[in-house]
C-alpha positions in Angstrom: 5.5 -26.9 44.5 2.1 -25.2 44.6 1.5 -24.8 48.4 0.3 -21.8 50.4 1.3 -23.3 53.8 5.0 -22.7 54.4 5.1 -25.4 57.2 3.7 -28.0 54.8 6.3 -26.9 52.2 9.1 -27.3 54.6 7.9 -30.8 55.8 7.6 -32.0 52.2 11.1 -30.8 51.3 12.7 -32.4 54.4 10.9 -35.7 53.8 12.2 -35.9 50.3 15.8 -34.9 51.3 15.8 -37.4 54.2 15.0 -40.2 51.7 17.8 -39.3 49.3 16.0 -37.2 46.8 18.1 -34.2 46.0 15.5 -31.6 44.8 15.6 -27.9 44.2 12.1 -26.4 44.7 10.4 -23.4 43.2 7.5 -22.8 45.6 4.4 -20.7 44.5 1.4 -19.9 46.6 -1.1 -18.4 44.1 -2.5 -19.5 40.7 -1.0 -16.4 39.0 2.5 -17.3 40.3 2.0 -20.9 39.2 1.0 -19.9 35.7 4.0 -17.6 35.4 6.4 -20.2 36.7 5.2 -22.7 34.0 5.7 -20.1 31.3 9.3 -19.2 32.4 10.8 -22.6 33.4 10.6 -26.3 32.6 10.2 -28.6 35.7 10.9 -32.2 36.4 7.9 -32.6 38.7 4.9 -30.6 40.0 3.7 -31.1 43.6 0.3 -29.4 44.2 -1.9 -28.8 47.2 -5.6 -29.2 46.4 -7.3 -26.1 47.7 -5.8 -22.5 47.5 -7.8 -19.3 48.0 -7.9 -18.5 44.3 -6.9 -21.9 42.7 -7.2 -25.6 43.0 -5.4 -28.8 41.9 -7.7 -29.6 39.0 -7.1 -26.2 37.4 -3.4 -26.6 38.1 -3.4 -29.9 36.3 -5.4 -28.6 33.4 -2.8 -25.8 32.9 0.0 -28.3 33.1 -1.7 -30.3 30.4 -1.8 -27.3 28.1 1.7 -26.1 28.7 3.9 -29.1 29.8 1.9 -32.3 29.6 5.2 -34.3 29.9 5.8 -33.1 33.5 4.7 -35.5 36.2 1.9 -34.2 38.6 1.3 -35.4 42.1 -1.5 -34.0 44.3 -0.6 -33.6 48.0 -3.6 -32.7 50.2 -5.0 -32.9 53.7 -8.3 -34.5 52.6 -9.7 -35.2 49.2 -13.1 -36.5 48.1 -13.4 -39.5 45.8 -14.7 -37.2 43.0 -11.6 -35.0 43.2 -9.3 -38.0 43.2 -11.1 -39.5 40.1 -10.9 -36.1 38.4 -7.2 -35.8 39.0 -6.5 -39.3 37.6 -8.8 -38.6 34.6 -6.9 -35.3 33.8 -3.6 -37.2 33.8 -2.4 -36.8 37.3 0.3 -39.4 38.3 -0.7 -39.9 41.9 -2.2 -38.3 45.0 -0.8 -38.3 48.5 -2.6 -37.4 51.8 -0.6 -35.1 54.1 -1.2 -37.5 56.9 0.7 -40.2 54.9 3.7 -38.3 53.5 5.9 -41.3 54.2 4.7 -42.7 50.8 5.7 -39.5 49.0 9.3 -40.4 48.2 8.2 -43.6 46.5 5.5 -41.8 44.6 8.0 -39.1 43.4 10.5 -41.8 42.2 7.7 -43.7 40.4 6.2 -40.7 38.8 9.6 -39.4 37.5 10.7 -42.8 36.3 7.4 -43.4 34.6 7.7 -40.1 32.7 11.3 -41.0 31.7 10.1 -44.3 30.3 7.2 -42.6 28.5 9.6 -40.0 27.1 12.1 -42.7 26.0 9.3 -44.6 24.4 8.0 -41.6 22.6 11.5 -40.8 21.4 11.9 -44.4 20.1 8.5 -44.3 18.5 9.2 -41.0 16.8 12.5 -42.3 15.5 10.8 -45.5 14.4 8.1 -43.5 12.7 10.7 -41.4 10.9 12.6 -44.4 9.8 9.4 -46.1 8.7 8.5 -43.1 6.6 12.0 -43.0 5.1 11.8 -46.6 4.2 8.3 -46.3 2.7 9.4 -43.3 0.6 12.6 -45.1 -0.5 10.7 -48.3 -1.3 8.1 -46.4 -3.4 10.7 -44.4 -5.3 13.3 -47.2 -5.7 13.4 -49.3 -8.9 14.8 -52.1 -6.8 12.5 -54.7 -5.2 12.9 -54.6 -1.4 11.7 -57.8 0.1 11.3 -59.3 3.6 10.7 -63.0 4.0 9.2 -64.3 7.2 10.3 -68.0 7.4 7.8 -68.8 10.2 4.8 -67.4 8.4 6.1 -68.4 5.0 5.1 -65.0 3.7 7.1 -62.3 1.9 6.7 -58.6 1.8 7.7 -56.8 -1.4 7.9 -53.1 -2.3 6.0 -51.4 -5.0 8.8 -52.0 -7.5 7.6 -55.6 -7.8 4.8 -54.3 -10.0 7.1 -52.0 -12.0 9.5 -54.9 -12.8 7.4 -58.1 -12.9 3.9 -56.8 -13.1 2.6 -58.3 -9.9 0.7 -56.1 -7.5 2.6 -55.8 -4.2 0.8 -56.7 -1.0 1.8 -56.7 2.7 2.3 -60.5 2.7 2.5 -62.7 -0.4 2.8 -66.5 -0.3 6.3 -67.6 -1.2 5.0 -70.2 -3.5 3.1 -67.6 -5.4 6.3 -65.6 -6.1 8.3 -68.8 -6.8 6.2 -69.5 -9.9 7.5 -66.3 -11.6 11.1 -67.5 -11.3 12.3 -69.0 -14.7 11.8 -72.8 -14.5 15.4 -73.3 -15.7 16.7 -71.2 -12.8 14.3 -72.3 -10.0 16.1 -75.5 -8.9 19.4 -73.6 -8.6 17.8 -70.7 -6.7 16.0 -73.1 -4.3 19.2 -75.2 -3.7 21.3 -72.1 -3.1 18.8 -70.7 -0.6 18.6 -74.0 1.3 22.4 -74.3 1.4 22.7 -70.8 2.8 20.3 -71.5 5.6 21.9 -74.8 6.5 25.4 -73.4 6.5 24.5 -70.6 8.8 25.6 -68.0 6.3 24.6 -64.4 6.9 24.6 -63.3 3.3 22.9 -64.6 0.2 23.4 -63.5 -3.4 22.0 -65.0 -6.5 21.5 -64.0 -10.2 18.5 -65.5 -11.9 15.7 -64.8 -14.3 12.1 -64.1 -13.6 9.2 -64.1 -16.1 7.1 -60.9 -16.4 3.4 -61.3 -16.6 3.7 -60.0 -20.2 5.9 -63.0 -21.1 9.2 -61.1 -21.2 12.2 -62.3 -19.2 13.9 -60.1 -16.6 17.3 -60.8 -15.1 17.5 -60.1 -11.3 20.5 -59.7 -9.0 19.3 -60.5 -5.4 21.3 -59.6 -2.3 20.0 -60.6 1.1 20.8 -60.5 4.8 19.8 -63.5 7.0 18.5 -62.8 10.5 18.9 -65.6 13.0 17.7 -66.3 16.5 19.9 -67.3 19.5 19.8 -70.9 18.3 21.3 -69.7 15.0 18.1 -70.6 13.1 17.1 -68.3 10.3 13.9 -66.5 11.1 13.9 -63.7 8.4 15.7 -62.9 5.2 15.7 -59.3 4.1 17.0 -58.3 0.7 17.0 -56.2 -2.4 16.5 -57.4 -6.0 18.0 -55.3 -8.7 17.0 -55.4 -12.4 20.1 -56.2 -14.4 18.4 -57.0 -17.7 20.0 -54.1 -19.5 23.4 -55.0 -18.0 23.1 -58.6 -19.2 22.1 -57.4 -22.6 25.1 -55.1 -22.9 27.3 -57.9 -21.6 25.9 -60.2 -24.3 26.4 -57.6 -26.9 30.0 -57.1 -25.7 30.7 -60.8 -25.9 29.1 -60.9 -29.4 31.3 -58.0 -30.5 34.4 -59.7 -29.0 33.6 -62.9 -30.8 33.0 -61.0 -34.0 36.3 -59.2 -33.5 38.1 -62.4 -32.9 36.5 -63.9 -36.0 37.7 -60.9 -38.0 41.2 -61.2 -36.6 41.2 -64.9 -37.5 40.0 -64.1 -41.0 42.6 -61.4 -41.4 45.3 -63.6 -40.1 44.3 -66.4 -42.5 44.2 -63.9 -45.4 47.6 -62.5 -44.4 49.0 -66.0 -44.4 47.5 -66.7 -47.8 48.9 -63.4 -49.1 52.4 -64.3 -47.7 52.1 -67.8 -49.2 51.0 -66.3 -52.5 54.0 -63.9 -52.5 56.4 -66.7 -51.6 54.9 -68.8 -54.4 55.4 -65.9 -56.9 59.0 -65.4 -55.7 59.8 -69.1 -55.9 58.1 -69.5 -59.3 59.1 -66.3 -61.1 62.6 -65.8 -59.6 64.2 -68.8 -57.8 62.6 -71.4 -60.1 63.8 -69.5 -63.2 67.3 -69.2 -61.8 67.5 -72.9 -61.1 66.0 -73.7 -64.5 68.6 -71.6 -66.1 71.3 -73.4 -64.1 70.0 -76.8 -65.3 70.1 -75.6 -68.9 73.7 -74.4 -68.5 74.7 -77.8 -67.0 73.0 -79.8 -69.7 74.6 -77.6 -72.4 78.1 -78.1 -70.8 77.6 -81.8 -71.1 76.7 -81.6 -74.8 79.2 -78.9 -75.8 82.8 -79.4 -74.7 83.9 -76.3 -76.4 81.8 -74.1 -74.0 81.9 -76.5 -71.1 83.6 -74.2 -68.6 81.6 -71.1 -69.6 78.3 -73.0 -69.1 79.3 -74.3 -65.7 80.4 -70.7 -64.7 77.0 -69.3 -65.7 75.2 -72.2 -64.0 77.2 -71.5 -60.8 76.3 -67.8 -61.0 72.6 -68.6 -61.3 72.7 -71.0 -58.4 74.5 -68.4 -56.2 71.9 -65.9 -57.1 69.1 -68.4 -56.3 70.7 -69.0 -52.9 70.8 -65.2 -52.3 67.1 -64.9 -53.2 66.2 -67.8 -50.9 68.2 -66.2 -48.1 66.4 -62.8 -48.6 63.0 -64.6 -48.7 63.7 -66.5 -45.5 65.0 -63.3 -43.8 61.7 -61.6 -44.5 59.7 -64.5 -43.0 61.7 -65.2 -39.9 61.5 -62.7 -37.0 64.9 -61.0 -36.5 66.8 -61.6 -33.3 66.1 -58.8 -30.8 68.7 -59.5 -28.1 70.3 -56.5 -26.4 69.9 -53.6 -28.9 68.8 -55.9 -31.7 65.3 -54.4 -32.0 66.4 -50.8 -32.4 69.2 -51.8 -34.8 66.8 -53.9 -36.9 64.5 -50.8 -37.4 67.5 -48.6 -38.2 68.9 -51.2 -40.6 65.5 -51.3 -42.4 65.5 -47.5 -42.7 69.1 -47.6 -43.9 68.3 -50.0 -46.7 65.2 -48.0 -47.8 67.3 -44.7 -47.8 70.0 -46.4 -50.0 67.4 -47.0 -52.7 66.7 -43.3 -53.0 62.9 -44.0 -53.3 62.1 -42.6 -49.8 63.7 -40.6 -47.1 62.9 -42.5 -43.9 63.7 -41.1 -40.5 63.7 -43.1 -37.2 63.2 -41.8 -33.7 63.5 -44.3 -30.9 63.4 -44.1 -27.1 66.3 -45.0 -24.9 67.8 -48.5 -25.2 66.5 -49.3 -21.7 62.9 -48.7 -22.7 63.4 -50.8 -25.9 64.9 -53.5 -23.8 61.9 -53.4 -21.5 59.4 -54.2 -24.2 58.1 -57.8 -24.4 59.3 -60.0 -27.3 55.7 -60.2 -28.6 55.5 -56.4 -28.7 58.8 -56.0 -30.5 57.9 -58.5 -33.2 54.4 -56.9 -33.6 55.8 -53.4 -33.9 58.5 -54.6 -36.4 55.9 -56.4 -38.6 53.7 -53.3 -38.5 56.7 -51.2 -39.6 57.5 -53.6 -42.4 53.8 -53.6 -43.5 53.3 -49.9 -43.5 56.7 -49.0 -45.1 55.8 -51.5 -47.8 52.4 -49.7 -48.2 54.1 -46.3 -48.4 56.6 -47.5 -51.1 53.8 -49.1 -53.1 51.0 -46.6 -52.9 51.7 -43.3 -51.3 54.1 -41.7 -53.7 55.7 -40.1 -50.6 59.1 -38.5 -50.5 59.5 -38.5 -46.8 58.4 -40.7 -44.0 59.1 -41.2 -40.3 59.0 -43.9 -37.7 58.6 -43.0 -34.0 58.3 -45.2 -30.9 57.4 -43.5 -27.6 56.6 -44.8 -24.1 55.2 -43.5 -20.8 53.9 -45.1 -17.6 50.7 -46.4 -19.4 51.4 -47.3 -23.0 53.8 -47.9 -25.8 53.1 -45.9 -29.0 54.2 -46.5 -32.6 53.7 -43.7 -35.0 54.4 -44.0 -38.8 53.9 -40.8 -40.9 54.4 -40.0 -44.6 53.8 -37.0 -46.9 52.3 -38.9 -49.7 49.0 -38.6 -51.6 46.9 -39.9 -48.7 43.4 -41.4 -48.9 39.9 -41.1 -47.5 39.8 -43.3 -44.4 36.0 -43.4 -44.6 36.0 -45.3 -47.9 36.2 -49.1 -47.8 39.6 -50.4 -48.7 40.0 -53.7 -50.6 43.6 -54.3 -49.5 44.5 -56.1 -46.3 47.6 -54.1 -45.3 46.0 -51.8 -42.8 43.5 -54.5 -41.7 46.5 -56.7 -41.0 48.1 -53.9 -38.9 44.8 -53.5 -37.0 44.5 -57.2 -36.3 48.1 -57.3 -35.0 47.3 -54.4 -32.7 44.1 -56.0 -31.3 46.0 -59.2 -30.6 48.0 -57.2 -28.1 44.9 -55.4 -26.7 46.0 -52.3 -28.5 44.3 -49.6 -30.7 45.0 -48.4 -34.2 44.3 -44.8 -35.2 44.5 -43.8 -38.9 44.6 -40.1 -39.9 44.7 -39.4 -43.6 43.1 -37.1 -46.2 43.5 -37.1 -50.0 46.6 -35.1 -50.8 47.7 -34.7 -47.2 49.7 -37.9 -46.4 48.9 -40.5 -43.7 49.6 -41.0 -40.0 49.0 -44.4 -38.3 49.2 -44.6 -34.5 49.3 -47.8 -32.6 48.9 -47.7 -28.8 49.5 -50.8 -26.6 49.0 -50.9 -22.8 52.3 -51.1 -20.8 51.1 -53.6 -18.2 50.6 -56.4 -20.7 53.8 -56.0 -22.6 56.7 -55.2 -20.2 59.5 -57.8 -20.3 61.5 -58.7 -17.2 65.1 -57.4 -17.2 67.8 -60.0 -17.7 
């Protein structure tokens, strides 16, 4: 309170208190004290007399404007001219009260304080809004995504600068929707339009659609659009705000991945057919060169027995021996074609039996390392058969081509994968050179069929290691 009359100061204070305004006053009587008070403290309100010996209300208001323009200012005076009143209002004063009408002061104080609170709140909101707007504008300018805002009432749409980067259209504050619609690929436009209308009718709050747009240079861009629908109290859509992301590269990579998968499936099919043809060929050779010859010999012996009584019994004996040998050959051939039974510990025993027979020949020293029977039992039937066929195939390769003296078979397992490792100390080969045989290709195709991977490590003169890894989740059998 800038007032040099202590009685007036006391009256003003009592009037405010009597009207429920709890105020703590700092009272100054000179311009110097007023200036110093403004420098040292921040006040909620300034009440000022008009005329002091060395100061007046206009100067007081001017100083307030310089130092604390947000503080409300009310002039309280015994008499004031119209010119002074106008000057006070022009300088930003909130009100003026005559001392003869102090009963209006409490209302004026409340209005001035509330007015400043509203102004302050508004300024705070405007500052926050300005900051958010600046952030949005910076984000929109730097983003490679198209930020869009569709006003359904005006039928216009705002798009960020990324529109020009992606499609080649210069962004404006408000573009006609029909103008943008013509850039949507004609094959996708009906689906986009139908989806958008369905979203609005069903009162959905979210909209997502993947579609193509045509760039001005003629190229096609794939867009993924995500949007939020804003509705009024009647649940009618008024705005749709969203982001469109360029997924052209993602779609291209997806297409390439599909093409690779199809090519891989084609290769697996071709390898499977070639493997089947190889097996048929080998069966044909076995039947023609071995079983067929044994049966032909049996027929000759039987015919001879009919014509030559003297050697009848001998010929029948030789015929019987040939037939028994043919039966043994057919049994062995069938055994190699039919998957062995793997109930209980059958899988591990089948591998050990294979190694035992190989070791009996003396051509190769083959060691086997297997995990616990529980882990072997936990493997799916498909995985057991695949591993067994891979072992048969690779052991056959080692015997035919490697000139190895020692080899090993290991099966390992952890929480994520089953691993089969077959290693030999043979002559090895260059894995980078193209191989004409289908043995290792057949192993690779079997691994891929189970979503597994084949790794081959070999160098000329340093043996060979093949490693097959298959994920656990796809190939764990249920316990009986």
